[in-house]
Structure formats: structure tokens, C-alpha cells
C-alpha positions, 0 to 999 in steps of 0.5 A, spaced: 462 443 268 468 439 266 476 441 265 481 437 262 488 439 264 493 439 257 500 438 257 501 445 257 498 446 264 500 440 268 506 442 271 502 448 274 502 450 281 503 456 285 509 461 285 513 460 291 512 465 297 517 469 300 519 468 307 515 474 310 509 472 306 509 465 309 510 468 316 504 473 315 500 467 312 501 463 318 499 469 323 493 469 319 492 461 320 493 462 327 489 467 328 483 463 324 484 457 329 483 462 335 478 465 333 474 459 331 477 454 336 470 453 340 465 453 334 462 448 331 463 446 323 457 450 320 461 456 324 468 454 321 465 453 314 461 460 314 467 463 316 472 459 311 466 462 306 466 469 308 471 471 313 476 476 308 482 473 312 481 466 309 480 469 302 477 466 295 475 458 297 473 452 294 471 446 296 475 439 294 470 433 294 472 426 292 464 425 293 466 418 297 463 415 303 462 421 308 462 427 303 455 428 302 455 430 309 460 436 308 457 438 301 450 438 304 453 444 309 456 447 303 449 447 300 445 450 306 450 456 306 452 458 299 450 453 293 455 457 288 461 455 292 465 452 287 466 444 288 472 441 285 471 433 283 477 430 281 476 424 276 482 420 275 479 416 270 480 410 275 474 411 279 469 406 281 462 407 276 458 407 282 462 414 285 461 417 278 453 416 278 453 418 286 457 425 284 451 426 279 446 424 284 448 428 290 450 434 286 443 434 283 439 433 290 443 438 293 442 443 287 449 445 287 450 450 282 458 450 281 461 443 281 467 442 276 469 436 274 477 435 273 481 431 269 488 430 267 488 430 259 488 424 255 494 426 252 498 427 258 496 420 260 498 417 254 505 420 255 506 418 261 502 412 263 502 409 255 500 402 257 495 404 263 500 401 268 503 406 272 499 404 278 503 397 278 509 400 278 509 406 283 502 408 286 505 415 288 507 417 281 500 415 279 497 419 284 501 425 282 499 424 275 492 423 276 490 427 282 495 431 285 497 435 278 490 436 276 488 438 283 494 443 284 492 446 277 484 446 279 486 450 285 490 455 281 487 462 283 484 460 290 487 462 296 484 455 300 480 449 299 475 446 304 476 438 305 472 433 309 478 430 313 477 428 320 482 427 326 479 419 326 480 417 319 488 416 320 494 417 325 496 422 320 490 427 321 490 426 329 492 433 331 488 436 325 486 444 326 480 447 323 485 452 319 492 449 316 497 453 311 500 449 306 507 452 306 508 448 299 503 453 295 501 458 301 494 456 301 490 455 307 486 449 307 480 448 311 477 442 315 471 444 318 469 436 320 476 435 324 473 434 330 467 430 328 467 423 330 464 417 325 457 417 329 457 425 328 457 423 321 452 417 321 447 422 325 447 428 320 447 423 314 441 420 318 438 426 320 438 430 313 436 424 310 442 424 306 444 418 300 449 413 301 455 411 297 452 405 294 459 401 296 459 403 303 454 398 304 459 393 300 464 394 306 468 400 303 468 406 309 473 409 305 473 410 297 478 412 292 480 409 286 478 402 284 484 399 282 487 401 289 481 401 294 479 394 297 473 392 302 475 393 310 474 387 314 471 388 321 475 391 326 480 394 321 482 401 321 477 405 316 482 407 310 485 400 311 483 398 305 486 404 301 493 402 298 492 395 301 499 392 303 503 399 302 506 404 307 501 409 304 495 413 308 495 419 303 496 421 296 502 423 299 505 427 293 506 435 293 509 440 287 514 445 289 516 450 284 514 445 279 518 439 282 514 432 285 516 432 293 514 426 297 510 428 303 513 426 310 508 421 314 508 426 320 505 432 315 
């Protein structure tokens, strides 16, 4: 199933939360982290999908290098879980083919391919060169905007982020609160190490992204992803040469704001 965001919906975003609502949500997130602190990924994921405190949840997946592990866990719990895949229109052809293959193999029943409408892209990036002028603006247009709109109506979302992936994720908790949107972000694999991911994929005979064997341990859009040399950080090939580790753009009350490096 494919969804395209029109010019009328591109601004998107959830309404601002009051201080009291944010305080209540923070208390819920703290309670969830306390409840699942000593649990593993499966228990955290089951809690996210079934615990009323977590609310209505979707999984957001890039179908990247390690995504299949989390997708498999979700498929084992509930194949009807909404899976949101953001097609930036700049992805590797291998990623698009891999997405279809994994969805079929795991019998995922509710994969939603999200794209920004071509009319919006033509208006804001008419020469298809925005990424050369501002990778932040390009990420906002092609990824953050459609993701924000796709998540409208959900109380939270599941990610595959892990502590080992970058310095900005070193203290990652199972449950986080996005103050900008009031959504709960769930990171069931937060404490997994690289060997945990490999072991899980091996034990369950899960298909690898074809670019991994070609030196891409972290895979994003084709123009902004390069191979990683031995000994480099796994995300060194993302936005190489820039002071940038995450997409880093968020929206507050319809306005684009830059996320700080410590968040």
C-alpha cells in the first residue's frame, strides 16, 4: 500500500501538547521504562504493541542493513502491525527490492510505503539538487515531513535504533518521549550489540541487505551514503564529511527546527 503526501498535507504534525499533558506522558514513559527495565527486546516489543500505556503504535522501518531483525520480531508477535516505510525517491534500487522481498518472506500484512508527492518535490526541489545545497533541508522534505504526516493518529512508533550505532544514541532507553509531538518512541533493540543482531539473523536465517556485503553497514539514500572502511564507525558512510549523524530535523507547530547533537 502506497501513500503520497500532497501539498495540502505536507505541513502535517500533531497539535502542541500542554505542559500538563507532557508531564503525564513523561510519567507514562518513566513507568514503562521502570516496568520493562530488566526485560529483553521481545517483552519490550510485546509491551509496546499490547500495553495500553503505550497506546496505538506503528513500526517505522528503513529496511536497511539490520532492519530485518526487528521486522522478524514484529512478524512473530503481530503481522498486522502497521509498518511505515519512507521512500525518499533517492534510495538505492537494492533497498527497494529488499523491502519487497522481506515483506513477502515475513508475511507482513500492513506495510505502507510513504512518499512526498511529486508536486511538493517539484515545488521545493525543482532541480533535484536540494541535497547539494542543504542535506538537512533535503532530509526534511523527503523523510521527516512524510514521516510526521504518516504518524499522525499514532500515539507512538517503534524504531530499530541501538546504543552502539552512534554517540548520540549511547544512553538510549527502551521508551522515550518526543516533546515536539507528544509521541512515545520505542527502541526494543536499544541494548543489542552488533553480535546480537548478527546472531539473531543467523539463527533465523534472515536475508541480508545486498549492500552490506559491499561495505555498507548503515544504508540511507544513495547520494548521501558511501562504503565504510574497516575500523570506521558503522555510520561513517552517512553524510560523509558533514557534522551530521542523524536526519536531525523536526517540526514544532508546523515550523522546521534543527535537533541538537545531544538529543
